[in-house]
DRENTORKOL-3810 file (N, C-alpha, C; in nm, 4 decimals):
REM DRENTORKOL-3810
@n.u->16.8631; n.v->8.7183; n.w->13.1174; ca.u->16.7858; ca.v->8.7537; ca.w->12.9978; c.u->16.7887; c.v->8.7150; c.w->12.8711
@n.u->17.0009; n.v->8.8153; n.w->12.8842; ca.u->17.0094; ca.v->8.8623; ca.w->12.7278; c.u->17.0537; c.v->8.7250; c.w->12.6909
@n.u->17.1921; n.v->8.6124; n.w->12.7101; ca.u->17.1979; ca.v->8.5038; ca.w->12.7494; c.u->17.0903; c.v->8.3784; c.w->12.6753
@n.u->16.9818; n.v->8.3840; n.w->12.7718; ca.u->16.8500; ca.v->8.2820; ca.w->12.6915; c.u->16.8380; c.v->8.3120; c.w->12.5059
@n.u->16.8307; n.v->8.4363; n.w->12.5002; ca.u->16.7972; ca.v->8.4493; ca.w->12.3959; c.u->16.9298; c.v->8.4885; c.w->12.2515
@n.u->17.1330; n.v->8.4936; n.w->12.3129; ca.u->17.1853; ca.v->8.4934; ca.w->12.2797; c.u->17.1826; c.v->8.4287; c.w->12.1827
@n.u->17.1270; n.v->8.2160; n.w->12.1574; ca.u->17.1166; ca.v->8.1720; ca.w->12.0664; c.u->17.0926; c.v->8.1408; c.w->11.9950
@n.u->16.9430; n.v->8.2951; n.w->12.0039; ca.u->16.8911; ca.v->8.2348; ca.w->11.9081; c.u->16.8879; c.v->8.3507; c.w->11.7873
@n.u->16.9839; n.v->8.4557; n.w->11.8747; ca.u->17.0435; ca.v->8.4780; ca.w->11.7355; c.u->17.1589; c.v->8.4307; c.w->11.7028
@n.u->17.2842; n.v->8.4017; n.w->11.7642; ca.u->17.3532; ca.v->8.3619; ca.w->11.6667; c.u->17.2716; c.v->8.2718; c.w->11.6083
@n.u->17.2057; n.v->8.1423; n.w->11.5540; ca.u->17.1050; ca.v->8.0665; ca.w->11.5286; c.u->17.1214; c.v->8.1619; c.w->11.3728
@n.u->17.0181; n.v->8.2784; n.w->11.3748; ca.u->16.9268; ca.v->8.3207; ca.w->11.2372; c.u->17.0197; c.v->8.4236; c.w->11.1477
@n.u->17.2359; n.v->8.4205; n.w->11.2340; ca.u->17.2737; ca.v->8.4985; ca.w->11.1953; c.u->17.2910; c.v->8.4418; c.w->11.0357
@n.u->17.3522; n.v->8.3363; n.w->11.0789; ca.u->17.4349; ca.v->8.2754; ca.w->10.9272; c.u->17.3197; c.v->8.2814; c.w->10.7837
@n.u->17.1021; n.v->8.2877; n.w->10.8422; ca.u->17.0278; ca.v->8.2834; ca.w->10.7563; c.u->17.0544; c.v->8.4134; c.w->10.7392
@n.u->17.0478; n.v->8.5098; n.w->10.8465; ca.u->17.0045; ca.v->8.6594; ca.w->10.7654; c.u->17.1419; c.v->8.6662; c.w->10.6315
@n.u->17.2762; n.v->8.6481; n.w->10.6779; ca.u->17.3776; ca.v->8.6555; ca.w->10.6216; c.u->17.4091; c.v->8.5681; c.w->10.4827
@n.u->17.2685; n.v->8.5087; n.w->10.4506; ca.u->17.2573; ca.v->8.4274; ca.w->10.3488; c.u->17.1864; c.v->8.5427; c.w->10.3108
@n.u->17.0538; n.v->8.5795; n.w->10.3318; ca.u->16.9104; ca.v->8.6782; ca.w->10.2530; c.u->17.0064; c.v->8.7946; c.w->10.2445
@n.u->17.1399; n.v->8.8479; n.w->10.3065; ca.u->17.1715; ca.v->8.9295; ca.w->10.2558; c.u->17.3168; c.v->8.9176; c.w->10.1476
@n.u->17.3652; n.v->8.8511; n.w->10.1342; ca.u->17.4070; ca.v->8.7944; ca.w->10.0019; c.u->17.2980; c.v->8.7431; c.w->9.9087
@n.u->17.2050; n.v->8.6850; n.w->9.8951; ca.u->17.1338; ca.v->8.6781; ca.w->9.7609; c.u->17.1083; c.v->8.8063; c.w->9.6956
@n.u->17.0372; n.v->8.8898; n.w->9.7675; ca.u->17.0277; ca.v->9.0453; ca.w->9.7877; c.u->17.0427; c.v->9.1212; c.w->9.6826
@n.u->17.2685; n.v->9.1414; n.w->9.7591; ca.u->17.3331; ca.v->9.1675; ca.w->9.6679; c.u->17.4196; c.v->9.1392; c.w->9.5498
@n.u->17.3709; n.v->8.9771; n.w->9.5450; ca.u->17.3587; ca.v->8.9244; ca.w->9.4084; c.u->17.2955; c.v->8.9819; c.w->9.2930
@n.u->17.1391; n.v->8.9479; n.w->9.4175; ca.u->17.0155; ca.v->9.0329; ca.w->9.2657; c.u->17.0647; c.v->9.1353; c.w->9.1795
@n.u->17.0837; n.v->9.1668; n.w->9.3211; ca.u->17.1300; ca.v->9.3889; ca.w->9.1912; c.u->17.2732; c.v->9.4381; c.w->9.1625
@n.u->17.3437; n.v->9.2920; n.w->9.1631; ca.u->17.5125; ca.v->9.3094; ca.w->9.0978; c.u->17.4903; c.v->9.2657; c.w->8.9993
@n.u->17.3959; n.v->9.1222; n.w->9.0136; ca.u->17.3467; ca.v->9.0279; ca.w->8.8663; c.u->17.3120; c.v->9.1066; c.w->8.7548
@n.u->17.1930; n.v->9.1311; n.w->8.8109; ca.u->17.0585; ca.v->9.1342; ca.w->8.7241; c.u->17.1775; c.v->9.2775; c.w->8.6193
@n.u->17.1024; n.v->9.2464; n.w->8.4681; ca.u->17.2195; ca.v->9.3089; ca.w->8.3472; c.u->17.1569; c.v->9.4354; c.w->8.3690
@n.u->17.1253; n.v->9.5382; n.w->8.3994; ca.u->17.1203; ca.v->9.6359; ca.w->8.4577; c.u->17.2217; c.v->9.7024; c.w->8.4936
@n.u->17.2229; n.v->9.6988; n.w->8.6448; ca.u->17.3187; ca.v->9.6615; ca.w->8.7188; c.u->17.4573; c.v->9.6339; c.w->8.6496
@n.u->17.4819; n.v->9.5395; n.w->8.5801; ca.u->17.6254; ca.v->9.5261; ca.w->8.5250; c.u->17.6170; c.v->9.6610; c.w->8.4369
@n.u->17.5720; n.v->9.6986; n.w->8.3651; ca.u->17.6246; ca.v->9.8027; ca.w->8.2842; c.u->17.6222; c.v->9.9002; c.w->8.3642
@n.u->17.5668; n.v->9.9948; n.w->8.4929; ca.u->17.6132; ca.v->10.0563; ca.w->8.5659; c.u->17.7638; c.v->10.0005; c.w->8.5718
@n.u->17.7393; n.v->9.9370; n.w->8.6623; ca.u->17.8508; ca.v->9.8703; ca.w->8.7093; c.u->17.9986; c.v->9.9153; c.w->8.6064
@n.u->18.0034; n.v->9.8528; n.w->8.5591; ca.u->18.0917; ca.v->9.7701; ca.w->8.4689; c.u->18.1091; c.v->10.0047; c.w->8.3531
@n.u->18.0254; n.v->10.0197; n.w->8.3979; ca.u->18.0734; ca.v->10.1814; ca.w->8.3211; c.u->18.1314; c.v->10.2430; c.w->8.4149
@n.u->18.1136; n.v->10.2057; n.w->8.5474; ca.u->18.1484; ca.v->10.3088; ca.w->8.6868; c.u->18.2456; c.v->10.2590; c.w->8.7536
@n.u->18.3004; n.v->10.1628; n.w->8.6680; ca.u->18.4708; ca.v->10.1604; ca.w->8.6975; c.u->18.5695; c.v->10.2387; c.w->8.7650
@n.u->18.4948; n.v->10.3280; n.w->8.6861; ca.u->18.6347; ca.v->10.5050; ca.w->8.7439; c.u->18.5913; c.v->10.5327; c.w->8.8037
@n.u->18.5003; n.v->10.5403; n.w->8.8887; ca.u->18.3893; ca.v->10.6378; ca.w->8.9600; c.u->18.4812; c.v->10.5186; c.w->9.0760
@n.u->18.4596; n.v->10.3957; n.w->9.0611; ca.u->18.4701; ca.v->10.2921; ca.w->9.1053; c.u->18.6530; c.v->10.3367; c.w->9.2143
@n.u->18.7447; n.v->10.4031; n.w->9.1068; ca.u->18.8839; ca.v->10.3115; ca.w->9.1358; c.u->18.9203; c.v->10.5002; c.w->9.1759
@n.u->18.8285; n.v->10.5520; n.w->9.2038; ca.u->18.8358; ca.v->10.7034; ca.w->9.2286; c.u->18.8141; c.v->10.6922; c.w->9.3630
@n.u->18.7513; n.v->10.6317; n.w->9.4622; ca.u->18.7197; ca.v->10.5822; ca.w->9.5755; c.u->18.8648; c.v->10.5149; c.w->9.6423
@n.u->18.8664; n.v->10.5039; n.w->9.7605; ca.u->19.0102; ca.v->10.4275; ca.w->9.8536; c.u->18.9876; c.v->10.2898; c.w->9.8598
@n.u->18.8449; n.v->10.2224; n.w->9.8146; ca.u->18.8105; ca.v->10.0236; ca.w->9.7988; c.u->18.8767; c.v->10.0201; c.w->9.8151
@n.u->18.9732; n.v->10.0299; n.w->9.6928; ca.u->18.9941; ca.v->9.9800; ca.w->9.5757; c.u->19.1832; c.v->9.9277; c.w->9.6396
@n.u->19.2932; n.v->10.0332; n.w->9.6283; ca.u->19.3783; ca.v->10.0307; ca.w->9.6866; c.u->19.3500; c.v->10.0059; c.w->9.8482
@n.u->19.2028; n.v->9.9693; n.w->9.9565; ca.u->19.2021; ca.v->9.9477; ca.w->10.0836; c.u->19.2043; c.v->9.8296; c.w->10.0493
@n.u->19.1679; n.v->9.7294; n.w->9.9586; ca.u->19.0869; ca.v->9.5339; ca.w->9.9418; c.u->19.2883; c.v->9.5290; c.w->9.8911
@n.u->19.3551; n.v->9.6181; n.w->9.8185; ca.u->19.4911; ca.v->9.5589; ca.w->9.8103; c.u->19.5511; c.v->9.5431; c.w->9.9766
@n.u->19.5236; n.v->9.6301; n.w->10.0410; ca.u->19.6310; ca.v->9.7138; ca.w->10.1391; c.u->19.5813; c.v->9.5361; c.w->10.2533
@n.u->19.4587; n.v->9.5109; n.w->10.2993; ca.u->19.4153; ca.v->9.4255; ca.w->10.3740; c.u->19.4388; c.v->9.2986; c.w->10.2852
@n.u->19.4543; n.v->9.2261; n.w->10.1680; ca.u->19.4758; ca.v->9.1707; ca.w->10.0720; c.u->19.7002; c.v->9.1316; c.w->10.1684
@n.u->19.7033; n.v->9.2359; n.w->10.1638; ca.u->19.8909; ca.v->9.2206; ca.w->10.1184; c.u->19.8757; c.v->9.2075; c.w->10.2634
@n.u->19.7834; n.v->9.2247; n.w->10.4243; ca.u->19.8547; ca.v->9.2806; ca.w->10.5523; c.u->19.7935; c.v->9.0854; c.w->10.5921
@n.u->19.7424; n.v->9.0893; n.w->10.5471; ca.u->19.7019; ca.v->8.8709; ca.w->10.5711; c.u->19.7553; c.v->8.8067; c.w->10.5140
@n.u->19.8490; n.v->8.8621; n.w->10.4257; ca.u->19.9680; ca.v->8.7442; ca.w->10.3254; c.u->20.0415; c.v->8.7819; c.w->10.4002
@n.u->20.1171; n.v->8.8814; n.w->10.4615; ca.u->20.1997; ca.v->8.9187; ca.w->10.5661; c.u->20.1485; c.v->8.8374; c.w->10.7164
@n.u->20.0805; n.v->8.8256; n.w->10.7643; ca.u->20.0581; ca.v->8.7786; ca.w->10.8701; c.u->20.0963; c.v->8.6207; c.w->10.8583
@n.u->20.0254; n.v->8.5913; n.w->10.7834; ca.u->20.0333; ca.v->8.4384; ca.w->10.6848; c.u->20.1698; c.v->8.4200; c.w->10.6886
@n.u->20.2685; n.v->8.4975; n.w->10.6243; ca.u->20.4341; ca.v->8.4419; ca.w->10.6085; c.u->20.4754; c.v->8.4313; c.w->10.6845
@n.u->20.4284; n.v->8.5600; n.w->10.8096; ca.u->20.5136; ca.v->8.5741; ca.w->10.9231; c.u->20.4778; c.v->8.4547; c.w->11.0701
@n.u->20.3631; n.v->8.3910; n.w->11.0213; ca.u->20.3149; ca.v->8.2997; ca.w->11.1302; c.u->20.1602; c.v->8.2083; c.w->11.0800
@n.u->20.2273; n.v->8.1038; n.w->10.9720; ca.u->20.1143; ca.v->8.0299; ca.w->10.8639; c.u->19.9871; c.v->7.9622; c.w->11.0216
@n.u->20.0161; n.v->7.9510; n.w->11.1240; ca.u->19.8706; ca.v->7.8960; ca.w->11.2198; c.u->19.8465; c.v->8.0434; c.w->11.2085
@n.u->19.8552; n.v->8.1340; n.w->11.2301; ca.u->19.8062; ca.v->8.2941; ca.w->11.2735; c.u->19.6337; c.v->8.2820; c.w->11.2426
@n.u->19.5871; n.v->8.2669; n.w->11.3568; ca.u->19.4273; ca.v->8.2941; ca.w->11.3702; c.u->19.4228; c.v->8.4089; c.w->11.2515
@n.u->19.2712; n.v->8.4475; n.w->11.0967; ca.u->19.3159; ca.v->8.5917; ca.w->11.0775; c.u->19.1147; c.v->8.6295; c.w->11.1472
@n.u->19.1708; n.v->8.7888; n.w->11.1377; ca.u->19.0793; ca.v->8.8567; ca.w->11.2056; c.u->18.9227; c.v->8.8609; c.w->11.1007
@n.u->18.9462; n.v->8.8167; n.w->10.9953; ca.u->18.8501; ca.v->8.8332; ca.w->10.8996; c.u->18.7377; c.v->8.7587; c.w->10.9021
@n.u->18.6824; n.v->8.7726; n.w->10.8917; ca.u->18.5636; ca.v->8.6186; ca.w->10.9332; c.u->18.5312; c.v->8.5352; c.w->10.7533
@n.u->18.5732; n.v->8.4417; n.w->10.7215; ca.u->18.5657; ca.v->8.3195; ca.w->10.6072; c.u->18.6484; c.v->8.3505; c.w->10.5579
@n.u->18.8142; n.v->8.4170; n.w->10.6464; ca.u->18.8936; ca.v->8.4397; ca.w->10.5805; c.u->18.9736; c.v->8.3452; c.w->10.5325
@n.u->19.0157; n.v->8.2675; n.w->10.6281; ca.u->19.1148; ca.v->8.1086; ca.w->10.6051; c.u->19.0089; c.v->8.0565; c.w->10.5026
@n.u->18.9211; n.v->8.0512; n.w->10.4163; ca.u->18.8720; ca.v->7.9865; ca.w->10.3553; c.u->18.9183; c.v->7.9985; c.w->10.2297
@n.u->19.0119; n.v->8.1370; n.w->10.2281; ca.u->19.0301; ca.v->8.2244; ca.w->10.0562; c.u->19.1753; c.v->8.2678; c.w->10.0570
@n.u->19.2103; n.v->8.1763; n.w->10.1259; ca.u->19.4470; ca.v->8.1951; ca.w->10.1471; c.u->19.4293; c.v->8.2815; c.w->9.9209
@n.u->19.4079; n.v->8.1601; n.w->9.9032; ca.u->19.4785; ca.v->8.1557; ca.w->9.7795; c.u->19.3877; c.v->8.3294; c.w->9.6945
@n.u->19.3197; n.v->8.3687; n.w->9.7005; ca.u->19.3009; ca.v->8.4651; ca.w->9.6017; c.u->19.3701; c.v->8.6080; c.w->9.6417
@n.u->19.4489; n.v->8.5579; n.w->9.7617; ca.u->19.4990; ca.v->8.7464; ca.w->9.8086; c.u->19.6081; c.v->8.7718; c.w->9.7684
@n.u->19.6891; n.v->8.6731; n.w->9.6969; ca.u->19.7993; ca.v->8.7145; ca.w->9.6259; c.u->19.7580; c.v->8.7219; c.w->9.4937
@n.u->19.6357; n.v->8.7274; n.w->9.4421; ca.u->19.6393; ca.v->8.7458; ca.w->9.3419; c.u->19.5836; c.v->8.8974; c.w->9.2399
@n.u->19.5865; n.v->8.9704; n.w->9.1259; ca.u->19.5196; ca.v->9.0687; ca.w->9.1019; c.u->19.3594; c.v->9.0811; c.w->9.1175
@n.u->19.2695; n.v->9.1344; n.w->9.1365; ca.u->19.1393; ca.v->9.1771; ca.w->9.1409; c.u->19.0910; c.v->9.2762; c.w->9.0428
@n.u->18.9743; n.v->9.2599; n.w->9.0350; ca.u->18.8713; ca.v->9.3910; ca.w->8.9755; c.u->18.7844; c.v->9.4350; c.w->9.0229
@n.u->18.7583; n.v->9.5536; n.w->9.1254; ca.u->18.6087; ca.v->9.5380; ca.w->9.1476; c.u->18.5370; c.v->9.5768; c.w->9.0373
@n.u->18.3884; n.v->9.4886; n.w->9.0796; ca.u->18.3429; ca.v->9.5576; ca.w->8.9225; c.u->18.1202; c.v->9.5636; c.w->8.9907
@n.u->18.2201; n.v->9.5671; n.w->9.1317; ca.u->18.0581; ca.v->9.6475; ca.w->9.2320; c.u->18.0508; c.v->9.7202; c.w->9.3274
@n.u->18.0551; n.v->9.7568; n.w->9.3682; ca.u->18.0150; ca.v->9.8132; ca.w->9.5077; c.u->17.8758; c.v->9.9003; c.w->9.5887
@n.u->17.8235; n.v->9.8498; n.w->9.7190; ca.u->17.6919; ca.v->9.8762; ca.w->9.7266; c.u->17.7346; c.v->9.9416; c.w->9.9118
@n.u->17.6949; n.v->10.0596; n.w->9.9774; ca.u->17.6936; ca.v->10.0938; ca.w->10.1108; c.u->17.6490; c.v->9.9679; c.w->10.1996
@n.u->17.6814; n.v->9.9738; n.w->10.2925; ca.u->17.6496; ca.v->9.8336; ca.w->10.4240; c.u->17.5898; c.v->9.9256; c.w->10.4424
@n.u->17.4696; n.v->9.8451; n.w->10.5333; ca.u->17.4124; ca.v->9.9461; ca.w->10.6602; c.u->17.4688; c.v->9.9056; c.w->10.7859
@n.u->17.5719; n.v->9.8516; n.w->10.7837; ca.u->17.5996; ca.v->9.7827; ca.w->10.9554; c.u->17.7623; c.v->9.8951; c.w->10.9250
@n.u->17.7727; n.v->9.9979; n.w->10.8478; ca.u->17.8631; ca.v->10.0679; ca.w->10.7750; c.u->17.9885; c.v->10.0063; c.w->10.6868
@n.u->18.1019; n.v->10.0959; n.w->10.5616; ca.u->18.1279; ca.v->10.0925; ca.w->10.5354; c.u->18.0865; c.v->10.0096; c.w->10.3893
@n.u->18.1301; n.v->9.9204; n.w->10.2996; ca.u->18.0659; ca.v->9.9369; ca.w->10.2248; c.u->18.0996; c.v->9.7227; c.w->10.1499
@n.u->18.0279; n.v->9.6848; n.w->10.0795; ca.u->17.9900; ca.v->9.5260; ca.w->10.0481; c.u->18.1118; c.v->9.5875; c.w->9.8443
@n.u->18.1912; n.v->9.5039; n.w->9.8021; ca.u->18.2342; ca.v->9.5397; ca.w->9.7150; c.u->18.2547; c.v->9.4489; c.w->9.6627
@n.u->18.2045; n.v->9.3843; n.w->9.4986; ca.u->18.2124; ca.v->9.2747; ca.w->9.5039; c.u->18.3270; c.v->9.2624; c.w->9.3722
@n.u->18.4519; n.v->9.1809; n.w->9.3799; ca.u->18.5733; ca.v->9.1607; ca.w->9.2588; c.u->18.5634; c.v->9.0329; c.w->9.1786
@n.u->18.6275; n.v->9.0540; n.w->9.1410; ca.u->18.6570; ca.v->8.8965; ca.w->9.0450; c.u->18.7986; c.v->8.9217; c.w->9.0592
@n.u->18.8558; n.v->8.7464; n.w->9.0117; ca.u->19.0116; ca.v->8.7265; ca.w->9.0265; c.u->19.0892; c.v->8.7140; c.w->8.9168
@n.u->19.1798; n.v->8.7600; n.w->8.8794; ca.u->19.2561; ca.v->8.7693; ca.w->8.7885; c.u->19.2880; c.v->8.6120; c.w->8.7366
@n.u->19.2469; n.v->8.5089; n.w->8.6351; ca.u->19.2364; ca.v->8.3491; ca.w->8.6497; c.u->19.1931; c.v->8.2959; c.w->8.6428
@n.u->19.0721; n.v->8.3260; n.w->8.6877; ca.u->18.8894; ca.v->8.3413; ca.w->8.7276; c.u->18.8825; c.v->8.3638; c.w->8.7743
@n.u->18.8300; n.v->8.4144; n.w->8.6435; ca.u->18.6982; ca.v->8.5682; ca.w->8.5203; c.u->18.5531; c.v->8.4932; c.w->8.6462
@n.u->18.5446; n.v->8.3618; n.w->8.6514; ca.u->18.3620; ca.v->8.3146; ca.w->8.5938; c.u->18.2703; c.v->8.3930; c.w->8.7615
@n.u->18.4201; n.v->8.3147; n.w->8.8946; ca.u->18.3844; ca.v->8.3819; ca.w->8.9997; c.u->18.4420; c.v->8.4497; c.w->9.0604
@n.u->18.2770; n.v->8.5032; n.w->9.0916; ca.u->18.2727; ca.v->8.6569; ca.w->9.1911; c.u->18.3607; c.v->8.6344; c.w->9.3256
@n.u->18.3376; n.v->8.7505; n.w->9.4604; ca.u->18.4158; ca.v->8.7580; ca.w->9.5922; c.u->18.3028; c.v->8.8708; c.w->9.6111
@n.u->18.2065; n.v->8.8175; n.w->9.7325; ca.u->18.1562; ca.v->8.9060; ca.w->9.8069; c.u->18.2475; c.v->8.9683; c.w->9.9256
@n.u->18.3212; n.v->9.1084; n.w->9.9704; ca.u->18.3959; ca.v->9.1672; ca.w->10.0761; c.u->18.2790; c.v->9.2895; c.w->10.1166
@n.u->18.3467; n.v->9.2391; n.w->10.2549; ca.u->18.3198; ca.v->9.3338; ca.w->10.3285; c.u->18.3764; c.v->9.4095; c.w->10.4005
@n.u->18.3771; n.v->9.5874; n.w->10.3816; ca.u->18.4497; ca.v->9.6676; ca.w->10.4445; c.u->18.4319; c.v->9.7443; c.w->10.5343
@n.u->18.4541; n.v->9.7592; n.w->10.6655; ca.u->18.4280; ca.v->9.8478; ca.w->10.7910; c.u->18.5151; c.v->10.0087; c.w->10.7510
@n.u->18.4517; n.v->10.0241; n.w->10.7422; ca.u->18.5327; ca.v->10.2236; ca.w->10.7561; c.u->18.5649; c.v->10.2179; c.w->10.8903
@n.u->18.6579; n.v->10.2415; n.w->10.9593; ca.u->18.7766; ca.v->10.2579; ca.w->11.1124; c.u->18.8359; c.v->10.4191; c.w->11.0678
@n.u->18.7964; n.v->10.4454; n.w->10.9972; ca.u->18.8957; ca.v->10.6206; ca.w->10.9576; c.u->18.8891; c.v->10.6412; c.w->10.8645
@n.u->18.8561; n.v->10.7302; n.w->10.8270; ca.u->18.8710; ca.v->10.8292; ca.w->10.6707; c.u->18.9224; c.v->10.7543; c.w->10.5634
@n.u->18.8791; n.v->10.7222; n.w->10.4936; ca.u->18.9748; ca.v->10.6600; ca.w->10.3905; c.u->19.0622; c.v->10.5346; c.w->10.4427
@n.u->18.9895; n.v->10.4751; n.w->10.5365; ca.u->19.0720; ca.v->10.3447; ca.w->10.5747; c.u->18.9321; c.v->10.2542; c.w->10.6583
@n.u->18.9872; n.v->10.1483; n.w->10.5157; ca.u->18.8918; ca.v->10.0439; ca.w->10.5875; c.u->18.9702; c.v->9.8949; c.w->10.6210
@n.u->18.8631; n.v->9.8585; n.w->10.7239; ca.u->18.9228; ca.v->9.6627; ca.w->10.7254; c.u->18.7952; c.v->9.5764; c.w->10.6766
@n.u->18.9262; n.v->9.5233; n.w->10.6334; ca.u->18.8583; ca.v->9.3757; ca.w->10.5433; c.u->18.7748; c.v->9.2956; c.w->10.6929
@n.u->18.6307; n.v->9.2857; n.w->10.6439; ca.u->18.5984; ca.v->9.2090; ca.w->10.8087; c.u->18.5248; c.v->9.0319; c.w->10.7349
@n.u->18.4604; n.v->9.0940; n.w->10.5985; ca.u->18.4481; ca.v->8.9229; ca.w->10.5163; c.u->18.4847; c.v->8.9318; c.w->10.4116
@n.u->18.4822; n.v->8.7470; n.w->10.3311; ca.u->18.5080; ca.v->8.7539; ca.w->10.2402; c.u->18.3966; c.v->8.5928; c.w->10.2336
@n.u->18.3434; n.v->8.6365; n.w->10.0608; ca.u->18.1976; ca.v->8.5514; ca.w->10.0426; c.u->18.2803; c.v->8.5020; c.w->9.8885
@n.u->18.2728; n.v->8.3896; n.w->9.8858; ca.u->18.2051; ca.v->8.3319; ca.w->9.7269; c.u->18.0759; c.v->8.3111; c.w->9.6696
@n.u->18.0311; n.v->8.4258; n.w->9.5646; ca.u->17.9156; ca.v->8.4223; ca.w->9.5338; c.u->17.8557; c.v->8.2642; c.w->9.4714
@n.u->17.7253; n.v->8.2520; n.w->9.4888; ca.u->17.6836; ca.v->8.0794; ca.w->9.4494; c.u->17.7151; c.v->8.1234; c.w->9.2642
@n.u->17.7229; n.v->8.2528; n.w->9.2097; ca.u->17.6568; ca.v->8.2454; ca.w->9.0465; c.u->17.7480; c.v->8.2694; c.w->9.0141
@n.u->17.8306; n.v->8.2502; n.w->8.9097; ca.u->17.9404; ca.v->8.2976; ca.w->8.7959; c.u->17.8436; c.v->8.4229; c.w->8.7090
@n.u->17.9544; n.v->8.5174; n.w->8.6898; ca.u->17.9632; ca.v->8.6544; ca.w->8.6244; c.u->17.9354; c.v->8.6413; c.w->8.5128
@n.u->17.8184; n.v->8.7278; n.w->8.4460; ca.u->17.7780; ca.v->8.6900; ca.w->8.2647; c.u->17.9466; c.v->8.6718; c.w->8.1885
@n.u->17.9246; n.v->8.6314; n.w->8.0719; ca.u->17.9575; ca.v->8.5850; ca.w->7.9964; c.u->18.0201; c.v->8.7225; c.w->7.9255
@n.u->17.9630; n.v->8.8419; n.w->7.8911; ca.u->17.9451; ca.v->8.9518; ca.w->7.8798; c.u->18.0550; c.v->9.0515; c.w->7.9823
@n.u->17.9938; n.v->9.0236; n.w->8.1193; ca.u->18.1393; ca.v->9.0994; ca.w->8.1354; c.u->18.2901; c.v->9.0611; c.w->8.1778
@n.u->18.2746; n.v->8.9054; n.w->8.1286; ca.u->18.4182; ca.v->8.8625; ca.w->8.1454; c.u->18.4541; c.v->8.8708; c.w->8.0035
@n.u->18.3612; n.v->8.8867; n.w->7.9124; ca.u->18.4508; ca.v->8.9517; ca.w->7.7844; c.u->18.5257; c.v->9.0331; c.w->7.8545
@n.u->18.4202; n.v->9.1849; n.w->7.8967; ca.u->18.5304; ca.v->9.3485; ca.w->7.8629; c.u->18.6318; c.v->9.3234; c.w->8.0132
@n.u->18.6016; n.v->9.2571; n.w->8.0351; ca.u->18.7324; ca.v->9.2428; ca.w->8.1760; c.u->18.8736; c.v->9.2198; c.w->8.0815
@n.u->18.8294; n.v->9.0758; n.w->8.0287; ca.u->18.9304; ca.v->9.0814; ca.w->7.9453; c.u->19.0212; c.v->9.2277; c.w->7.8360
@n.u->18.9290; n.v->9.2575; n.w->7.7967; ca.u->18.9848; ca.v->9.3748; ca.w->7.7390; c.u->19.1085; c.v->9.4628; c.w->7.7710
@n.u->19.2036; n.v->9.5011; n.w->7.7146; ca.u->19.3024; ca.v->9.5522; ca.w->7.7699; c.u->19.2043; c.v->9.7186; c.w->7.8003
@n.u->19.1611; n.v->9.7217; n.w->7.7785; ca.u->19.1746; ca.v->9.9138; ca.w->7.8620; c.u->19.1165; c.v->9.8578; c.w->7.9397
@n.u->19.0677; n.v->9.7508; n.w->8.0294; ca.u->19.0539; ca.v->9.7615; ca.w->8.2144; c.u->19.2181; c.v->9.6997; c.w->8.2246
@n.u->19.2722; n.v->9.6301; n.w->8.2049; ca.u->19.4201; ca.v->9.6413; ca.w->8.2359; c.u->19.4724; c.v->9.7535; c.w->8.3732
@n.u->19.4357; n.v->9.8698; n.w->8.3012; ca.u->19.4842; ca.v->9.9984; ca.w->8.3768; c.u->19.4177; c.v->9.9306; c.w->8.5708
@n.u->19.2650; n.v->9.8532; n.w->8.5612; ca.u->19.2284; ca.v->9.8152; ca.w->8.6941; c.u->19.2780; c.v->9.7400; c.w->8.7965
@n.u->19.3307; n.v->9.6020; n.w->8.7505; ca.u->19.3702; ca.v->9.5291; ca.w->8.7998; c.u->19.4879; c.v->9.5522; c.w->8.8895
@n.u->19.4420; n.v->9.4915; n.w->9.0327; ca.u->19.4936; ca.v->9.5354; ca.w->9.1478; c.u->19.5783; c.v->9.4219; c.w->9.1926
END
């Protein structure tokens, strides 16, 4: 019986993630959320999340260096190999109902594009990167200007 419905459930997963991505994008990209997020960078960087993102990115780079044909355990991780070596800044964070957090990052050198990461908490202050998605909308120009300000340089990892 479970096998009969598994194909239906699998077929709906991409739609579920698209809807979830839309909701997160809507929350993150509305102007009120931006002012809160940018103002909250210090609070974000007091959490282990930015350092855990860098740790996960470095681990992916090590795996690819050791074995370029190795399959990554990160959903959609292969699509975004070019971002792992670049510096990033976490511009937003929300709890994920399945565990862990959603983090929205900007990548140095391409500040208009934003990426949504799912980091799953596996231990106290330890998170594994589970999913990477490029968000369909660009970051607002006002936010991009703020991120270029030297005052934010300390947040780039």
